[in-house]
Backbone as JSON, one array per atom type, in Angstrom:
{
  "sequence": "YGTGTDGWTLLAVRSVEDALPAMPPPQPLTRTTRVAPGRYVCGDHRATGSVQGALASGARAAREVLSDLRG",
  "N": [[190.86, 125.33, 158.47], [188.41, 123.96, 158.63], [186.67, 123.58, 156.71], [186.45, 123.07, 152.88], [187.48, 123.55, 150.1], [186.12, 123.02, 147.48], [184.09, 124.11, 146.38], [184.98, 126.68, 145.46], [185.43, 129.13, 143.32], [188.01, 130.12, 140.95], [189.09, 133.62, 141.01], [191.12, 135.32, 139.72], [194.87, 134.95, 138.63], [197.67, 136.44, 139.63], [200.77, 137.44, 138.35], [203.86, 138.92, 139.51], [206.76, 139.69, 138.62], [209.89, 139.5, 139.44], [209.18, 140.47, 142.64], [210.0, 139.15, 144.93], [213.79, 139.22, 145.76], [216.41, 137.55, 144.29], [217.55, 134.92, 145.61], [220.36, 133.18, 145.16], [222.07, 130.01, 145.41], [225.2, 129.39, 147.28], [223.39, 130.16, 150.27], [223.34, 131.8, 153.42], [220.48, 131.3, 156.14], [220.12, 131.34, 158.44], [221.09, 133.61, 159.64], [222.85, 135.24, 162.65], [221.78, 138.0, 164.32], [222.85, 139.91, 166.18], [225.69, 141.93, 165.35], [228.0, 143.41, 167.14], [228.86, 144.25, 170.46], [225.8, 144.57, 171.58], [224.76, 145.96, 169.72], [222.48, 145.21, 166.79], [221.23, 144.27, 164.17], [218.58, 143.86, 161.72], [216.4, 142.19, 159.42], [214.93, 141.38, 156.35], [217.4, 140.55, 154.52], [219.25, 139.42, 156.05], [217.94, 136.9, 156.59], [215.32, 134.85, 154.9], [214.59, 136.81, 151.4], [212.02, 138.11, 151.95], [208.88, 139.0, 153.41], [208.41, 137.19, 155.22], [210.87, 136.28, 155.76], [212.09, 138.7, 157.17], [210.49, 138.94, 159.57], [210.89, 136.8, 160.83], [213.69, 136.93, 161.42], [213.17, 139.85, 162.5], [211.93, 138.7, 164.91], [214.15, 136.92, 165.87], [216.51, 138.55, 166.27], [214.78, 139.95, 168.82], [215.01, 137.73, 170.24], [217.55, 137.49, 170.26], [218.66, 140.08, 171.63], [216.8, 140.13, 174.19], [218.49, 137.5, 175.59], [220.81, 138.51, 175.65], [220.38, 140.67, 177.24], [219.47, 139.07, 179.62], [222.06, 138.13, 180.48]],
  "CA": [[189.55, 126.25, 158.78], [187.06, 122.97, 158.76], [185.91, 123.75, 155.64], [186.29, 122.3, 151.85], [187.32, 124.98, 149.03], [185.87, 122.6, 146.02], [183.05, 125.02, 145.51], [185.45, 127.92, 145.07], [185.69, 129.75, 141.9], [189.6, 131.1, 140.63], [188.74, 134.83, 140.3], [192.28, 136.09, 139.03], [196.04, 134.99, 139.47], [198.93, 137.75, 139.3], [202.53, 137.24, 138.62], [204.51, 139.77, 139.71], [207.64, 139.36, 137.93], [211.02, 140.18, 140.48], [208.78, 140.71, 143.71], [211.19, 139.13, 145.57], [214.93, 139.12, 145.69], [216.97, 136.17, 143.82], [218.85, 134.22, 146.68], [221.28, 132.2, 144.29], [222.77, 129.38, 146.81], [224.76, 129.17, 148.61], [222.54, 131.43, 150.99], [222.78, 131.36, 154.68], [219.11, 131.35, 156.12], [219.85, 132.23, 159.46], [222.21, 134.79, 160.18], [222.99, 136.18, 163.77], [221.53, 139.57, 163.91], [224.05, 140.56, 166.72], [226.68, 142.48, 165.03], [228.74, 144.08, 167.67], [228.02, 144.43, 171.87], [224.75, 145.74, 172.05], [224.36, 146.35, 168.56], [221.75, 144.16, 166.26], [220.56, 144.28, 163.21], [217.38, 142.57, 161.24], [215.81, 142.45, 158.05], [214.92, 140.12, 154.88], [218.32, 140.5, 154.08], [219.78, 138.55, 156.98], [217.27, 135.74, 156.14], [215.05, 135.03, 153.07], [214.08, 137.83, 150.91], [210.44, 137.83, 152.22], [208.42, 139.63, 154.14], [208.29, 136.13, 156.4], [212.08, 136.84, 156.3], [212.12, 140.09, 157.38], [209.51, 138.52, 160.44], [212.33, 135.88, 161.19], [214.84, 137.7, 161.34], [212.85, 140.34, 163.7], [211.96, 137.42, 166.15], [215.53, 136.46, 166.09], [216.96, 139.44, 167.11], [214.4, 140.24, 169.73], [215.4, 137.07, 171.27], [219.35, 137.58, 170.8], [218.51, 141.16, 172.76], [216.57, 139.19, 175.44], [219.38, 136.74, 175.97], [222.15, 139.42, 176.0], [219.98, 141.31, 178.24], [219.58, 138.14, 180.98], [223.25, 137.74, 180.75]],
  "C": [[188.4, 125.17, 158.96], [186.55, 123.04, 157.76], [186.44, 123.27, 154.33], [186.62, 123.7, 150.96], [186.86, 124.21, 147.44], [184.6, 123.57, 145.64], [183.63, 126.16, 145.11], [185.78, 128.07, 143.51], [187.45, 130.83, 142.01], [188.75, 132.6, 139.92], [189.98, 135.14, 139.03], [193.61, 135.16, 139.54], [196.9, 135.86, 138.53], [200.32, 137.27, 139.17], [203.18, 138.49, 138.65], [206.07, 139.39, 139.58], [208.93, 140.02, 139.2], [210.22, 140.7, 142.0], [209.37, 140.31, 144.87], [212.71, 138.94, 145.14], [215.53, 137.82, 145.07], [218.16, 135.88, 145.14], [219.5, 132.98, 145.91], [222.13, 131.83, 145.33], [224.74, 129.76, 146.4], [224.35, 130.38, 149.51], [222.45, 130.93, 152.45], [221.66, 132.08, 154.95], [219.12, 131.63, 157.37], [220.96, 132.91, 160.21], [222.28, 135.77, 161.49], [222.28, 137.48, 163.27], [222.39, 140.31, 165.13], [225.22, 140.65, 166.06], [228.22, 142.58, 165.79], [227.94, 144.18, 169.14], [226.88, 145.32, 171.37], [223.84, 145.86, 170.81], [223.76, 145.15, 167.31], [221.22, 144.85, 164.91], [219.67, 143.44, 162.64], [216.76, 142.93, 160.03], [215.79, 141.3, 156.86], [216.67, 139.97, 154.88], [219.22, 139.44, 154.95], [219.06, 137.32, 157.43], [216.95, 135.57, 154.86], [214.94, 136.36, 152.96], [213.02, 138.05, 150.69], [210.01, 138.62, 153.4], [208.39, 138.62, 155.36], [209.96, 136.42, 156.76], [212.66, 137.71, 156.81], [211.28, 139.3, 159.28], [210.27, 137.64, 161.38], [213.14, 136.07, 161.36], [214.77, 138.82, 162.49], [212.82, 139.59, 165.05], [213.28, 137.32, 166.79], [216.16, 137.25, 167.11], [216.44, 139.96, 168.16], [214.87, 138.54, 171.01], [216.84, 136.96, 171.46], [219.42, 139.01, 171.65], [218.16, 140.16, 174.08], [217.82, 138.23, 175.9], [220.81, 137.42, 176.34], [221.53, 140.42, 177.25], [220.07, 140.77, 180.29], [220.96, 137.94, 181.59], [223.84, 136.52, 180.4]]
}
């Protein structure tokens, strides 16, 4: 954002144990969302177990749906 953080003061640090699921290797990070013709599934369990994984999986599902609709 074009500004430094040198003057910032740390207010608090919070650790939340088990906030994200364990993902022991090997773990596929980009599984398809297409499970059958016209059937798609998405969620963090299809990518990384996190909000980011859920968003990435949803975006992947949308791309696959659009691709299939285009033929």
